[in-house]
N, CA, C and O of each residue as an XYZ file, in Angstrom:
392
protein
N      15.520     -5.292     20.772
C      14.887     -4.784     21.151
C      13.464     -5.222     19.980
O      13.645     -5.306     18.766
N      12.008     -5.475     20.695
C      10.949     -5.670     19.609
C      10.739     -4.606     18.655
O      11.428     -3.603     18.841
N       9.914     -4.596     17.641
C       9.783     -3.795     16.680
C       8.709     -3.660     16.850
O       8.139     -4.734     17.043
N       7.609     -2.158     16.903
C       6.155     -2.275     17.191
C       5.969     -1.711     15.630
O       6.217     -0.584     15.204
N       5.578     -2.584     15.100
C       4.362     -2.728     14.093
C       2.681     -2.508     14.052
O       1.777     -3.174     14.557
N       2.670     -1.666     13.486
C       0.552     -1.219     13.250
C       0.478     -1.371     12.180
O       1.297     -1.414     11.261
N      -1.368     -1.538     12.323
C      -1.758     -2.197     11.036
C      -1.973     -0.722      9.825
O      -2.106      0.396     10.321
N      -1.981     -0.834      8.779
C      -1.865      0.354      7.758
C      -3.832      0.175      7.364
O      -4.304     -0.782      6.750
N      -4.481      1.114      7.800
C      -5.658      0.892      7.221
C      -6.104      1.059      5.983
O      -5.411      1.929      5.455
N      -7.013      0.613      5.169
C      -7.394      0.672      4.057
C      -7.489      2.052      2.894
O      -8.530      2.658      2.638
N      -6.433      2.277      2.431
C      -6.480      3.783      2.256
C      -5.652      4.402      2.819
O      -4.947      5.212      2.218
N      -5.549      4.183      4.013
C      -4.523      5.318      4.756
C      -3.200      5.653      3.812
O      -2.433      4.943      3.161
N      -3.310      7.129      4.062
C      -1.947      7.723      3.546
C      -1.290      8.746      4.837
O      -0.721      9.783      4.496
N      -1.367      8.507      5.848
C      -0.592      9.588      6.559
C      -0.841      8.943      8.290
O      -1.865      8.409      8.716
N       0.205      9.157      8.902
C       0.365      8.413      9.778
C      -0.606      8.896     11.185
O      -0.935     10.082     11.166
N      -1.017      8.185     12.227
C      -1.939      7.976     13.044
C      -1.584      8.439     14.371
O      -2.368      8.942     15.176
N       0.317      8.121     14.628
C       1.209      7.874     15.619
C       0.587      8.807     17.115
O       1.172      9.867     16.895
N       0.102      8.959     17.928
C       0.163     10.392     18.728
C       1.480     10.823     19.645
O       1.603     10.054     20.598
N       2.457     11.822     19.598
C       3.617     11.924     19.812
C       3.546     12.071     21.879
O       2.810     11.529     22.704
N       4.600     12.978     22.001
C       4.578     13.128     23.717
C       3.724     14.255     24.145
O       3.415     14.366     25.331
N       3.439     14.855     23.508
C       2.289     16.205     23.901
C       0.524     15.107     23.339
O      -0.476     15.653     23.804
N       0.345     14.385     22.873
C      -0.747     13.721     22.371
C      -1.137     14.440     20.945
O      -2.355     14.297     20.832
N      -0.574     15.218     19.707
C      -0.664     15.164     18.958
C      -0.534     14.716     18.118
O       0.490     14.191     18.557
N      -0.597     14.286     17.006
C      -1.044     12.968     15.897
C       0.315     13.649     15.292
O       0.768     14.791     15.353
N       0.659     12.712     14.822
C       2.218     12.972     13.800
C       1.782     13.772     12.003
O       2.302     14.749     11.464
N       0.796     12.972     11.562
C       0.171     13.181     10.544
C       1.297     13.040      9.113
O       1.003     13.551      8.033
N       2.618     12.250      9.343
C       3.368     12.216      8.237
C       2.834     11.122      7.121
O       1.938     10.280      7.184
N       3.643     11.440      6.204
C       3.172     10.805      4.787
C       4.064      8.942      5.395
O       5.129      8.803      5.996
N       2.995      7.748      4.871
C       3.614      6.929      4.635
C       3.946      6.547      3.684
O       3.105      6.343      2.809
N       5.324      6.285      3.449
C       5.930      5.727      2.430
C       6.543      3.930      2.316
O       6.789      3.073      3.164
N       6.585      3.960      1.291
C       6.824      2.086      0.854
C       8.430      2.346      1.295
O       9.335      3.131      1.014
N       8.224      1.313      2.070
C      10.163      1.255      2.997
C      10.603     -0.007      1.968
O      10.196     -1.118      2.306
N      11.364      0.082      0.804
C      11.754     -0.655     -0.104
C      12.996     -1.159      0.587
O      13.419     -2.267      0.256
N      13.736     -0.337      1.678
C      14.684     -1.133      2.278
C      15.036     -1.048      3.174
O      15.890     -0.176      3.339
N      14.635     -1.855      4.304
C      14.275     -2.029      5.355
C      16.197     -2.135      6.335
O      16.987     -2.687      5.568
N      16.683     -1.848      7.302
C      17.619     -2.075      8.109
C      17.685     -3.673      8.331
O      16.897     -4.479      7.836
N      18.705     -3.955      9.116
C      18.920     -5.454      9.279
C      18.365     -5.801      9.873
O      17.840     -6.898      9.682
N      18.063     -4.792     11.374
C      16.632     -5.417     12.378
C      15.465     -5.838     12.062
O      14.711     -6.689     12.532
N      15.416     -5.050     11.109
C      13.186     -5.268     10.669
C      13.963     -6.490      9.832
O      13.853     -7.628     10.287
N      14.769     -6.270      8.585
C      14.601     -7.856      7.946
C      15.111     -9.140      8.684
O      14.862    -10.196      8.103
N      15.777     -9.215      9.857
C      16.114     -9.955     10.401
C      14.654    -10.376     11.518
O      14.730    -11.553     11.870
N      14.014     -9.997     11.815
C      12.912     -9.743     12.394
C      11.404    -10.057     12.368
O      10.680    -10.429     13.292
N      11.082     -9.786     10.930
C       9.867     -9.543     10.221
C      10.284    -10.419      8.891
O       9.360    -10.892      8.229
N      11.795    -10.679      8.428
C      11.558    -11.195      7.010
C      11.927    -10.659      5.742
O      11.399     -9.547      5.768
N      12.567    -10.783      4.543
C      12.970     -9.644      3.663
C      12.720     -9.477      2.710
O      13.310     -8.767      1.896
N      11.523    -10.261      2.535
C      10.430     -9.634      1.414
C       9.087     -9.467      1.883
O       8.456    -10.515      1.751
N       8.507     -8.658      2.315
C       7.497     -8.225      3.127
C       7.781     -6.877      3.007
O       8.843     -6.257      3.044
N       6.057     -6.374      2.782
C       5.446     -4.930      2.253
C       5.405     -4.445      3.639
O       4.799     -4.799      4.650
N       6.305     -3.457      3.338
C       5.971     -2.414      4.901
C       6.323     -0.839      4.568
O       7.150     -0.497      3.723
N       5.735     -0.158      5.189
C       5.418      1.357      5.306
C       6.409      2.031      6.393
O       6.705      1.484      7.456
N       6.921      3.412      5.936
C       7.478      3.541      7.193
C       6.842      5.002      6.999
O       6.706      5.475      5.871
N       6.421      5.761      8.281
C       6.162      7.197      8.294
C       7.421      8.094      8.136
O       8.300      7.758      8.930
N       7.733      9.057      7.403
C       8.898     10.019      6.981
C       9.047     10.728      8.050
O      10.084     11.386      8.127
N       8.163     10.788      9.054
C       8.851     12.110      9.814
C       8.594     10.826     11.011
O       9.400     10.026     10.535
N       8.221     10.360     11.799
C       8.449      9.633     13.004
C       9.175      8.194     12.857
O       9.966      7.680     13.648
N       8.738      7.735     11.749
C       9.416      6.039     11.485
C       8.430      5.558     11.743
O       8.404      4.708     10.853
N       7.811      5.460     12.124
C       6.490      4.386     12.752
C       6.269      3.324     11.775
O       5.736      3.828     10.787
N       6.473      1.920     11.611
C       6.182      1.083     10.932
C       4.628      0.819     11.317
O       3.898      1.046     12.283
N       4.470     -0.056      9.462
C       3.490     -0.483      9.282
C       2.807     -1.185      8.383
O       2.867     -0.614      7.295
N       1.988     -2.478      8.334
C       1.797     -3.681      7.556
C       0.506     -3.062      7.130
O      -0.410     -2.424      7.650
N       0.953     -3.695      5.540
C      -0.854     -3.120      5.187
C      -1.726     -3.803      5.439
O      -1.427     -4.780      6.125
N      -3.145     -3.654      5.046
C      -4.164     -4.767      5.542
C      -4.194     -5.660      4.106
O      -3.907     -5.115      3.041
N      -4.504     -6.830      4.170
C      -5.051     -8.075      2.942
C      -5.855     -7.418      2.381
O      -5.825     -7.702      1.184
N      -6.546     -6.704      2.593
C      -7.650     -6.190      1.633
C      -8.011     -4.548      1.163
O      -9.021     -4.070      0.647
N      -6.758     -3.954      1.571
C      -6.316     -2.757      0.996
C      -6.170     -2.911     -0.674
O      -5.156     -3.283     -1.264
N      -7.549     -2.497     -1.320
C      -7.458     -2.429     -2.540
C      -7.097     -0.748     -3.079
O      -7.107     -0.380     -4.254
N      -6.930     -0.285     -2.430
C      -6.828      1.598     -2.709
C      -5.153      1.564     -3.661
O      -4.450      0.643     -4.078
N      -5.048      3.010     -3.691
C      -3.680      2.816     -4.752
C      -2.441      3.217     -3.765
O      -1.302      3.036     -4.197
N      -2.617      3.740     -2.493
C      -2.209      3.892     -1.416
C      -1.129      2.282     -1.317
O       0.080      2.068     -1.409
N      -2.256      1.490     -1.104
C      -1.833      0.054     -1.029
C      -0.903     -0.974     -1.935
O      -0.265     -1.980     -1.624
N      -1.163     -0.074     -3.575
C       0.066     -0.956     -4.429
C      -0.532     -1.979     -4.858
O       0.075     -2.784     -5.564
N      -1.969     -2.176     -4.489
C      -2.459     -3.707     -5.326
C      -3.538     -3.580     -6.252
O      -4.679     -3.631     -5.795
N      -3.372     -3.426     -7.442
C      -3.970     -3.293     -8.285
C      -4.033     -4.992     -9.812
O      -3.323     -5.981     -9.988
N      -4.945     -4.579    -10.325
C      -4.981     -5.811    -11.547
C      -4.290     -5.422    -12.670
O      -4.478     -4.284    -13.101
N      -3.443     -6.246    -13.277
C      -2.927     -6.480    -14.394
C      -4.000     -6.534    -15.498
O      -4.884     -7.378    -15.356
N      -4.032     -5.693    -16.635
C      -4.606     -5.492    -17.843
C      -3.533     -5.796    -19.120
O      -2.361     -5.420    -19.160
N      -4.085     -6.398    -19.916
C      -3.471     -6.691    -21.163
C      -4.071     -5.741    -22.073
O      -5.260     -5.686    -22.389
N      -2.488     -4.498    -22.725
C      -2.678     -3.590    -23.529
C      -2.180     -4.306    -24.595
O      -1.564     -5.372    -24.576
N      -2.632     -3.354    -25.884
C      -2.001     -3.881    -27.104
C      -1.248     -2.865    -27.414
O      -1.048     -1.900    -26.676
N      -0.630     -3.083    -28.910
C       0.845     -1.786    -29.531
C      -0.280     -0.188    -28.962
O      -0.008      0.646    -28.099
N      -0.984     -0.243    -29.470
C      -1.563      1.360    -29.341
C      -1.412      1.947    -27.787
O      -1.185      3.118    -27.484
N      -1.587      0.895    -26.944
C      -1.705      1.283    -25.169
C      -3.204      1.332    -24.994
O      -3.715      2.127    -24.206
N      -3.985      0.402    -25.795
C      -5.400      0.829    -25.423
C      -5.591     -0.699    -25.157
O      -5.325     -1.571    -25.984
N      -6.248     -0.988    -23.488
C      -6.840     -1.784    -22.559
C      -7.571     -2.570    -23.677
O      -8.631     -2.091    -24.079
N      -7.116     -3.738    -24.229
C      -7.402     -4.765    -24.671
C      -9.293     -5.715    -23.546
O      -9.234     -5.957    -22.341
N     -10.207     -5.922    -24.154
C     -10.861     -6.985    -23.539
C     -11.263     -8.116    -24.638
O     -11.130     -8.099    -25.861
N     -11.745     -8.998    -23.863
C     -12.621     -9.617    -24.844
C     -13.870     -9.150    -25.453
O     -14.375     -8.054    -25.208
N     -14.481    -10.271    -26.482
C     -15.159     -9.476    -26.926
C     -16.933     -9.982    -26.231
O     -17.820     -9.559    -26.972
N     -17.248    -10.452    -25.496
C     -17.932    -10.825    -24.364
C     -17.987     -9.371    -23.462
O     -19.021     -8.734    -23.257
N     -16.863     -9.067    -23.058
C     -17.003     -8.336    -21.983
C     -17.185     -7.260    -22.964
O     -18.214     -6.749    -22.521
N     -16.863     -6.563    -24.024
C     -17.458     -5.893    -24.966
C     -18.922     -5.330    -25.101
O     -19.107     -4.125    -25.273
N     -19.674     -5.986    -25.041
C     -20.674     -6.414    -26.122
C     -21.432     -6.305    -24.344
O     -22.530     -5.773    -24.509
N     -21.230     -6.603    -22.843
C     -21.697     -6.168    -21.698
C     -21.054     -5.126    -21.413
O     -21.427     -4.728    -20.309
N     -20.273     -4.481    -21.851
C     -20.375     -3.097    -21.375
C     -21.030     -1.823    -22.637
O     -21.251     -0.632    -22.418
N     -21.243     -2.709    -24.146
C     -22.136     -1.602    -24.867
C     -23.319     -1.936    -24.449
O     -24.182     -1.121    -24.774
N     -23.669     -2.792    -23.875
C     -25.577     -3.195    -23.330
C     -25.864     -2.125    -22.269
O     -26.926     -1.507    -22.350
N     -25.106     -1.891    -21.402
C     -25.194     -1.449    -20.373
C     -25.448      0.411    -20.792
O     -26.210      1.043    -20.059
N     -24.983      0.900    -21.592
C     -25.007      2.172    -22.315
C     -26.556      2.648    -22.471
O     -26.823      3.701    -23.051
């Protein structure tokens, strides 16, 4: 049986699958960390995949999704006090914008 995999649009958090009556599912899309054996066999072991909590439709994220729903973010260095540390040249640039 082939797995139906849909594209998750950038910033998309709710399922857009239509039911038998033509109504939208609107279930929340959750990151699926423990896919079943069939999904692992067909798509690979370390794939980022999302699943609707109501209809169990599977979604693959778009590569340009920079939203929090895509969980792609830039790591920033933090000092011991919890502040983000910037380089001196970046501080001057930010201060000049004010």
